[in-house]
C-alpha positions as CSV (number, residue, x, y, z in Angstrom):
1,X,-20.8,6.4,7.9
2,X,-17.6,5.9,9.9
3,X,-15.3,3.0,10.3
4,X,-13.7,1.9,13.5
5,X,-11.0,-0.3,12.0
6,X,-9.9,-1.5,8.6
7,X,-7.6,-4.6,8.5
8,X,-5.3,-4.9,5.5
9,X,-4.0,-8.2,4.2
10,X,-1.2,-8.2,1.7
11,X,1.8,-10.3,0.6
12,X,4.5,-9.7,-1.9
13,X,5.6,-6.0,-2.4
14,X,9.1,-3.7,-1.9
15,X,11.9,-1.3,-3.2
16,X,15.4,0.1,-2.5
17,X,15.7,3.3,-0.5
18,X,16.7,6.5,-2.3
19,X,19.8,8.3,-1.2
20,X,18.5,10.9,1.2
21,X,19.3,12.0,4.7
22,X,16.4,12.1,7.1
23,X,15.8,15.1,9.2
24,X,15.6,14.9,13.0
25,X,12.8,16.8,14.7
26,X,13.9,19.1,17.5
27,X,13.2,17.9,21.0
28,X,11.2,20.1,23.4
29,X,13.1,22.2,25.9
30,X,12.4,20.0,28.8
31,X,10.9,16.5,29.3
32,X,7.2,16.5,29.9
33,X,5.4,14.2,32.3
34,X,3.7,11.5,30.1
35,X,0.0,10.8,30.7
36,X,-0.2,7.8,28.3
37,X,-3.0,9.4,26.2
38,X,-3.5,11.4,23.0
39,X,-6.3,13.0,21.1
40,X,-7.3,12.2,17.5
41,X,-9.7,14.8,16.0
42,X,-10.6,15.2,12.4
43,X,-13.0,16.9,9.9
44,X,-14.2,19.9,11.7
45,X,-15.5,21.6,8.6
46,X,-16.5,25.1,10.1
47,X,-18.9,27.0,7.8
48,X,-19.0,30.8,8.3
49,X,-22.3,30.9,6.2
50,X,-24.2,28.4,8.4
51,X,-27.5,29.9,9.5
52,X,-29.9,28.2,12.0
53,X,-33.5,27.5,10.8
54,X,-32.4,27.5,7.2
55,X,-33.0,24.7,4.7
56,X,-30.7,21.7,4.5
57,X,-31.1,21.8,0.7
58,X,-29.3,25.1,0.6
59,X,-26.4,23.6,2.7
60,X,-27.9,25.3,5.7
61,X,-27.1,28.8,4.3
62,X,-30.5,30.3,3.4
63,X,-34.3,29.7,2.9
64,X,-36.4,28.7,5.8
65,X,-36.7,24.9,6.2
66,X,-40.2,23.6,5.6
67,X,-39.9,20.3,7.5
68,X,-38.7,20.1,11.0
69,X,-36.2,17.3,10.3
70,X,-34.7,19.4,7.5
71,X,-34.3,22.7,9.4
72,X,-30.8,23.7,10.4
73,X,-30.3,23.3,14.2
74,X,-28.5,26.0,16.3
75,X,-25.4,23.8,16.9
76,X,-25.5,21.9,13.6
77,X,-27.8,19.6,11.6
78,X,-27.1,15.9,12.4
79,X,-27.4,13.3,9.6
80,X,-27.2,15.9,6.9
81,X,-25.0,17.3,4.2
82,X,-24.5,20.6,6.1
83,X,-21.1,21.6,7.7
84,X,-20.5,22.8,11.2
85,X,-21.5,26.3,12.6
86,X,-18.5,27.9,14.3
87,X,-20.4,27.5,17.6
88,X,-20.0,23.7,17.3
89,X,-16.3,23.9,16.5
90,X,-15.8,26.1,19.5
91,X,-18.0,24.0,21.7
92,X,-16.0,20.9,20.8
93,X,-12.5,22.4,21.3
94,X,-13.6,24.2,24.5
95,X,-14.9,20.9,25.9
96,X,-11.7,19.1,25.0
97,X,-9.6,21.8,26.4
98,X,-11.5,21.7,29.7
99,X,-11.7,18.0,30.1
100,X,-8.7,16.6,28.3
101,X,-5.9,19.2,27.8
102,X,-4.3,18.3,31.2
103,X,-4.7,14.5,30.4
104,X,-3.0,14.0,27.0
105,X,0.5,14.0,25.6
106,X,-0.1,15.1,22.0
107,X,-2.8,15.7,19.4
108,X,-3.2,14.1,15.9
109,X,-5.4,16.3,13.8
110,X,-6.2,14.8,10.4
111,X,-7.5,17.7,8.4
112,X,-10.6,19.3,6.7
113,X,-10.8,22.6,8.4
114,X,-12.9,24.4,5.8
115,X,-16.4,24.0,4.6
116,X,-17.3,21.7,1.7
117,X,-17.6,23.4,-1.7
118,X,-21.1,22.3,-2.2
119,X,-23.1,25.6,-2.6
120,X,-23.0,27.0,-6.2
121,X,-24.3,30.4,-4.9
122,X,-21.4,30.6,-2.4
123,X,-18.3,29.1,-4.1
124,X,-15.4,28.4,-1.8
125,X,-12.3,30.6,-2.4
126,X,-8.7,30.2,-1.4
127,X,-8.8,33.2,0.9
128,X,-11.7,31.6,2.7
129,X,-9.9,28.3,3.1
130,X,-6.9,30.0,4.5
131,X,-9.0,32.1,6.9
132,X,-10.9,29.1,8.2
133,X,-7.7,27.0,8.7
134,X,-6.1,30.0,10.4
135,X,-9.0,30.3,12.8
136,X,-9.0,26.6,13.8
137,X,-5.2,26.6,14.0
138,X,-5.3,29.5,16.5
139,X,-7.8,27.6,18.6
140,X,-5.7,24.5,18.6
141,X,-2.6,26.6,19.4
142,X,-4.4,28.2,22.4
143,X,-5.8,24.9,23.7
144,X,-2.7,22.6,23.3
145,X,0.5,24.0,21.8
146,X,0.6,26.8,24.4
147,X,0.7,24.1,27.1
148,X,3.6,22.3,25.4
149,X,1.4,19.6,23.9
150,X,2.5,18.8,20.3
151,X,-0.2,19.1,17.6
152,X,0.3,17.3,14.3
153,X,-2.1,18.5,11.6
154,X,-2.5,17.0,8.1
155,X,-3.9,18.5,4.9
156,X,-7.4,17.4,4.1
157,X,-9.3,17.3,0.9
158,X,-9.2,21.0,0.5
159,X,-6.8,20.3,-2.4
160,X,-9.5,18.6,-4.4
161,X,-11.7,21.1,-5.9
162,X,-15.1,20.6,-7.6
163,X,-16.6,23.9,-8.5
164,X,-13.9,26.4,-8.5
165,X,-11.6,26.9,-11.5
166,X,-9.2,29.2,-9.6
167,X,-8.4,26.4,-7.2
168,X,-7.6,24.0,-10.0
169,X,-4.8,26.5,-11.0
170,X,-3.6,26.5,-7.4
171,X,-3.5,22.7,-7.4
172,X,-1.3,22.7,-10.5
173,X,1.1,25.1,-8.7
174,X,1.3,22.8,-5.8
175,X,2.3,19.9,-8.0
176,X,4.9,22.1,-9.6
177,X,6.3,22.8,-6.2
178,X,7.0,19.1,-5.8
179,X,9.0,19.3,-9.1
180,X,11.1,22.1,-7.6
181,X,9.4,24.9,-9.6
182,X,9.6,27.9,-7.2
183,X,5.9,28.8,-6.8
184,X,5.2,28.1,-3.2
185,X,1.7,29.5,-2.9
186,X,-0.3,26.9,-1.0
187,X,2.5,25.2,1.0
188,X,4.0,28.5,2.0
189,X,0.7,29.7,3.3
190,X,0.1,26.5,5.3
191,X,3.6,26.6,6.6
192,X,2.8,30.1,8.0
193,X,-0.6,29.0,9.3
194,X,0.9,25.9,11.0
195,X,4.3,27.3,12.1
196,X,3.6,26.5,15.7
197,X,3.1,22.8,14.8
198,X,5.8,22.0,12.2
199,X,9.3,21.4,13.6
200,X,11.8,23.9,12.0
201,X,14.0,21.2,10.4
202,X,10.9,20.0,8.4
203,X,9.8,23.4,7.1
204,X,11.6,23.0,3.8
205,X,10.3,19.5,3.1
206,X,6.8,20.7,4.1
207,X,7.0,23.6,1.7
208,X,7.9,21.1,-1.1
209,X,5.2,18.5,-0.4
210,X,3.1,19.3,2.8
211,X,4.4,16.3,4.8
212,X,6.6,16.1,7.8
213,X,7.4,14.3,11.1
214,X,7.3,15.3,14.8
215,X,9.0,13.5,17.6
216,X,6.1,13.7,20.1
217,X,8.3,11.8,22.6
218,X,11.9,12.7,21.8
219,X,14.0,9.7,20.8
220,X,11.1,7.3,21.4
221,X,7.8,8.1,19.5
222,X,7.2,10.0,16.3
223,X,4.1,10.9,14.3
224,X,4.5,11.3,10.5
225,X,1.9,13.5,8.9
226,X,1.3,12.4,5.3
227,X,-0.1,14.5,2.4
228,X,-2.7,11.9,1.2
229,X,-3.8,14.2,-1.7
230,X,-0.9,12.7,-3.7
231,X,-2.4,9.2,-3.3
232,X,-6.1,10.0,-3.6
233,X,-7.5,8.7,-6.8
234,X,-9.9,11.8,-7.0
235,X,-6.9,14.0,-7.6
236,X,-6.4,14.0,-11.3
237,X,-3.5,16.4,-11.2
238,X,-1.0,13.7,-10.0
239,X,0.3,10.6,-11.7
240,X,-0.8,7.9,-9.3
241,X,2.6,6.6,-8.2
242,X,3.3,4.9,-11.5
243,X,6.5,2.9,-11.3
244,X,7.9,4.5,-14.5
245,X,7.2,8.1,-13.2
246,X,9.7,8.4,-10.4
247,X,9.2,12.1,-10.2
248,X,5.5,11.7,-9.5
249,X,4.5,13.6,-6.3
250,X,3.2,10.4,-4.7
251,X,6.4,8.5,-5.4
252,X,8.5,11.3,-4.0
253,X,6.5,11.3,-0.9
254,X,6.8,7.5,-0.4
255,X,10.5,7.8,-1.2
256,X,10.7,10.3,1.7
257,X,8.6,8.2,4.0
258,X,10.7,5.2,3.4
259,X,13.8,7.1,4.5
260,X,12.0,8.4,7.6
261,X,10.9,4.9,8.6
262,X,14.5,3.5,8.1
263,X,15.9,6.3,10.2
264,X,13.4,5.9,13.0
265,X,13.9,2.1,12.9
266,X,17.6,2.5,13.2
267,X,17.1,4.6,16.3
268,X,14.8,2.0,17.9
269,X,11.8,4.4,17.8
270,X,8.0,3.8,17.2
271,X,6.0,5.7,14.6
272,X,2.3,6.6,14.1
273,X,1.4,7.3,10.5
274,X,-1.4,9.8,10.1
275,X,-3.2,11.5,7.3
276,X,-6.6,12.5,6.0
277,X,-7.7,10.0,3.3
278,X,-7.4,6.4,4.6
279,X,-5.5,3.9,2.5
280,X,-7.8,1.5,0.7
281,X,-8.1,0.2,-2.8
282,X,-11.1,2.4,-3.2
283,X,-9.4,5.6,-2.1
284,X,-5.9,5.4,-3.5
285,X,-4.5,5.0,-6.9
286,X,-3.6,1.3,-7.3
287,X,0.1,1.8,-7.4
288,X,0.0,4.3,-4.4
289,X,-1.9,1.7,-2.5
290,X,0.7,-1.0,-3.2
291,X,3.4,1.3,-2.0
292,X,1.5,2.2,1.3
293,X,0.7,-1.5,2.1
294,X,4.2,-2.6,1.4
295,X,5.8,0.0,3.7
296,X,3.1,-0.7,6.4
297,X,4.1,-4.4,6.3
298,X,7.8,-3.9,5.8
299,X,8.1,-1.7,8.8
300,X,5.5,-3.5,11.0
301,X,8.0,-3.6,13.8
302,X,8.4,0.2,13.7
303,X,4.9,1.5,12.8
304,X,2.8,1.2,16.0
305,X,-0.4,2.4,14.3
306,X,-2.2,4.2,11.5
307,X,-4.6,7.0,12.1
308,X,-6.8,8.6,9.4
309,X,-9.9,10.7,9.0
310,X,-12.5,11.3,6.2
311,X,-15.7,9.5,5.6
312,X,-15.9,5.8,5.6
313,X,-18.5,5.9,2.9
314,X,-15.6,6.5,0.6
315,X,-13.8,3.2,1.6
316,X,-13.6,-0.1,0.0
317,X,-12.0,-3.2,1.6
318,X,-8.8,-4.5,0.2
319,X,-9.5,-7.9,-1.4
320,X,-13.0,-8.3,0.2
321,X,-13.8,-11.9,0.6
322,X,-17.5,-12.6,0.0
323,X,-18.9,-9.1,-0.4
324,X,-16.9,-7.8,-3.3
325,X,-20.0,-6.4,-5.0
326,X,-21.8,-5.4,-1.8
327,X,-22.1,-1.6,-1.4
328,X,-22.8,-1.8,2.3
329,X,-19.6,-1.2,4.2
330,X,-20.7,-3.0,7.4
331,X,-21.7,-6.2,5.4
332,X,-18.4,-6.1,3.5
333,X,-16.5,-5.9,6.7
334,X,-18.3,-8.7,8.4
335,X,-17.9,-10.9,5.3
336,X,-14.2,-10.0,5.2
337,X,-13.7,-10.8,8.9
338,X,-15.5,-14.2,8.5
339,X,-13.2,-15.1,5.6
340,X,-9.9,-14.6,7.6
341,X,-7.7,-17.7,8.1
342,X,-8.3,-19.8,11.2
343,X,-6.2,-18.9,14.3
344,X,-3.8,-21.8,13.6
345,X,-3.3,-20.7,10.0
346,X,-3.1,-16.9,10.4
347,X,0.2,-15.1,9.7
348,X,0.2,-11.8,11.7
349,X,3.2,-10.6,9.7
350,X,0.8,-10.0,6.8
351,X,-1.5,-7.5,8.7
352,X,-1.7,-3.9,9.6
353,X,-4.6,-2.1,11.3
354,X,-6.0,1.2,10.0
355,X,-8.0,3.3,12.4
356,X,-10.4,5.7,10.8
357,X,-11.9,8.2,13.3
358,X,-15.3,9.8,13.0
359,X,-15.7,13.5,12.3
360,X,-16.6,16.6,14.4
361,X,-18.8,17.8,11.6
362,X,-22.3,16.2,11.8
363,X,-22.1,15.2,8.1
364,X,-23.5,12.7,7.8
365,X,-23.7,11.5,11.4
366,X,-22.9,13.0,14.9
367,X,-20.0,15.1,16.2
368,X,-17.3,12.8,17.6
369,X,-13.7,12.5,18.6
370,X,-11.4,9.8,20.2
371,X,-8.9,9.7,23.0
372,X,-6.4,6.9,22.7
373,X,-4.2,5.5,25.5
374,X,-0.8,3.8,25.2
375,X,1.6,1.9,27.4
376,X,4.1,4.2,29.1
377,X,5.4,1.7,31.8
378,X,5.9,-1.5,30.0
379,X,9.2,-3.2,29.0
380,X,10.9,-1.8,25.9
381,X,11.3,-4.0,22.8
382,X,14.9,-5.0,22.4
383,X,16.2,-4.1,18.9
384,X,19.6,-5.6,19.7
385,X,18.1,-9.1,19.7
386,X,15.9,-8.7,16.7
387,X,16.3,-10.8,13.6
388,X,17.2,-9.0,10.3
389,X,13.7,-9.4,9.0
390,X,10.7,-11.6,8.2
391,X,10.5,-12.2,4.5
392,X,9.7,-10.4,1.3
393,X,6.0,-11.2,1.1
394,X,6.6,-13.1,-2.2
395,X,4.2,-15.7,-3.5
396,X,4.0,-18.1,-6.3
397,X,1.1,-16.1,-8.0
398,X,3.2,-12.9,-7.8
399,X,6.3,-14.5,-9.4
400,X,4.1,-15.8,-12.2
401,X,2.3,-12.5,-12.8
402,X,5.5,-10.5,-12.8
403,X,6.8,-12.4,-15.8
404,X,4.0,-10.8,-17.9
405,X,4.7,-7.5,-19.6
406,X,1.6,-5.8,-18.2
407,X,2.8,-6.4,-14.6
408,X,6.6,-6.4,-14.9
409,X,7.1,-2.6,-14.4
410,X,4.8,-2.1,-11.6
411,X,5.6,-1.5,-7.9
412,X,4.2,-4.9,-6.9
413,X,6.8,-6.7,-9.0
414,X,9.6,-4.3,-8.2
415,X,9.5,-4.2,-4.5
416,X,11.8,-6.8,-3.1
417,X,13.3,-5.7,0.2
418,X,13.0,-7.8,3.4
419,X,9.9,-7.1,5.6
420,X,10.7,-6.3,9.2
421,X,8.2,-7.8,11.7
422,X,8.7,-9.0,15.2
423,X,6.2,-10.7,17.6
424,X,7.8,-8.7,20.4
425,X,7.4,-5.3,18.8
426,X,4.8,-2.8,20.2
427,X,2.4,-3.4,17.4
428,X,2.3,-7.1,18.2
429,X,2.9,-7.4,21.9
430,X,1.7,-5.2,24.8
431,X,4.9,-3.4,25.9
432,X,6.3,0.1,26.0
433,X,4.5,2.4,23.5
434,X,1.8,-0.2,22.5
435,X,-1.6,1.4,21.9
436,X,-4.1,0.1,24.5
437,X,-7.4,1.3,23.2
438,X,-9.6,4.4,22.9
439,X,-12.7,6.1,24.2
440,X,-15.1,7.6,21.7
441,X,-17.2,10.6,22.6
442,X,-20.2,12.0,20.7
443,X,-23.2,14.4,21.0
444,X,-26.3,12.2,20.9
445,X,-28.9,14.9,20.8
446,X,-27.3,17.7,18.8
447,X,-30.6,18.9,17.4
448,X,-31.8,19.8,21.0
449,X,-29.1,22.5,21.4
450,X,-30.3,26.1,21.3
451,X,-29.3,29.5,22.6
452,X,-30.0,28.6,26.2
453,X,-29.2,24.9,26.2
454,X,-25.8,23.7,25.0
455,X,-25.6,20.1,23.7
456,X,-23.1,17.9,25.7
457,X,-20.5,15.3,24.6
458,X,-21.1,11.9,26.1
459,X,-19.1,8.7,26.2
460,X,-20.3,6.5,23.3
461,X,-18.1,3.5,23.9
462,X,-14.6,2.4,24.8
463,X,-12.6,-0.5,23.4
464,X,-11.3,-1.5,26.9
465,X,-12.8,-4.3,29.1
466,X,-14.7,-2.9,32.1
467,X,-12.1,-4.0,34.6
468,X,-9.3,-2.0,32.9
469,X,-11.2,1.3,33.5
470,X,-10.7,0.8,37.3
471,X,-7.1,1.8,37.2
472,X,-5.1,-1.3,36.7
473,X,-1.7,-0.9,38.1
474,X,-2.5,2.7,38.9
475,X,-3.1,3.8,35.3
476,X,-6.6,4.9,34.2
477,X,-6.9,4.7,30.4
478,X,-9.9,7.1,30.8
479,X,-9.7,9.5,33.8
480,X,-12.6,8.7,36.1
481,X,-13.9,12.3,35.8
482,X,-14.5,11.7,32.1
483,X,-16.5,8.5,32.6
484,X,-20.3,8.4,33.2
485,X,-21.4,7.6,36.7
486,X,-22.7,4.2,35.5
487,X,-21.0,2.2,32.8
488,X,-23.3,0.0,30.7
489,X,-22.4,-3.2,29.0
490,X,-22.7,-1.5,25.6
491,X,-19.8,0.9,26.7
492,X,-17.4,-1.9,27.2
493,X,-18.6,-4.7,24.9
494,X,-15.5,-5.0,22.7
495,X,-13.3,-5.8,25.7
496,X,-10.0,-5.3,24.0
497,X,-7.0,-5.9,26.3
498,X,-4.8,-3.7,23.9
499,X,-4.7,-2.6,20.3
500,X,-2.1,-5.0,19.0
501,X,-2.7,-6.6,15.6
502,X,-3.5,-9.9,17.2
503,X,-6.2,-8.3,19.5
504,X,-7.9,-6.6,16.5
505,X,-7.8,-9.8,14.5
506,X,-9.4,-11.7,17.4
507,X,-12.1,-9.0,17.7
508,X,-12.8,-9.2,14.0
509,X,-13.2,-13.0,14.3
510,X,-15.6,-12.5,17.3
511,X,-17.7,-10.1,15.4
512,X,-18.1,-12.5,12.5
513,X,-19.4,-15.2,14.9
514,X,-21.6,-13.1,17.2
515,X,-24.8,-11.5,16.0
516,X,-25.0,-9.5,19.2
517,X,-21.5,-8.0,18.9
518,X,-21.8,-7.4,15.2
519,X,-25.1,-5.6,15.8
520,X,-23.4,-3.3,18.4
521,X,-20.6,-2.7,15.9
522,X,-23.1,-1.7,13.3
523,X,-24.9,0.6,15.7
524,X,-21.6,2.3,16.7
525,X,-20.6,2.6,13.0
526,X,-23.8,4.3,11.9
527,X,-24.4,6.1,15.2
528,X,-28.0,4.9,15.4
């Protein structure tokens, strides 16, 4: 199950910045021609042990499958628990290189480049994880970095281990790194694997915590790659961002992120936040979630968007309205959309939009990726005329709760800085650097691929209205060569003019009022 968009609503959270000096990413040697597009790809999960015609029950590793629908396909097994054969990873990256490498400005790559550790007879090892990541990184380097296209990878769930005691020891070593104990095993290895992607000034901070930033458009747009393993509530080796534990790995990362955002805001830049595990009350420790939401809203005028990977079946909605106990994500989303304030009552300062992209691995659905477009010709937002800020997100209920001992020393009660939001910023108004939309591609008939017949990526849908694809003002959000010869209504049903917060909120409201549109949304979510 994959989620297109998760809308967060929050009020009342904040904290003073630590005394740190932000790094500046080095600019590329010469300016590049901008195309106004970038790739988001996630969860490739290549599996060196994958064998066609084996049983899905063995993770597609051995034993001949008895039923046709449970027999591993040549290019992968859709709607299954199996990972990707290398031929699917290679097919995907070869396709993107051929069709998109000359059309994009940067690549956001949000992790999980090793197989799941779900076969007791073939336990995953550290050496295997490194080797798989090294293989995928080499392919990404060849396809993109060698052309001068920045690639921004993030660590995936490979730091959460289920069946391997050796890896638990490695995880503890990684946490020690954050506390400045000189045992740089994991992060040193990944800094070597990703040396072509991480700007030199950030290598030291990456080796401490596996997070960093890249100025993908120097002095204009940056991407911050977060290590979400320190926020993920399945990671029992961290403290969960507790307010009293200021040396917790998650708190140190948020302190660093706050400084980065302040620095980029002071320079008038826009920032994409990226990572593997999406922020939600179901995924993050409660205190980590509070800190993420607070920063997302406090820097709404600087953060142009949020991009994450991982499975949406792991998600819950923040403060779901009418479907709190409903286990179906689609139903919970529609109920939440329906409960939003009416247009005249809504306060857009209280919203951030989280985009969760589908995976390349056909587990549990179909191989997919997204290509986003953004405004490269619009008018820049004027920081000189901006007001100091919006407000602190305070509320009567919060003030009352924070007088109680059980809440007083929590982040929600200790965060009191002014939020910065601006209706004229790129996240709220279509102008320079505003995200405009995305096109999603998938392989609809993966099971039909064989030695003589390669499966093919097709356009699943776009968020744009049909008229925008014709090249409005000379710009094609999707190059005509990458569109089908005939566009159907289902391809362009969302009709978003842009990806500003207001546009997403309006779409959510339309979905809650239209059975036809919500049915299409459900079809796209579940890839049926």
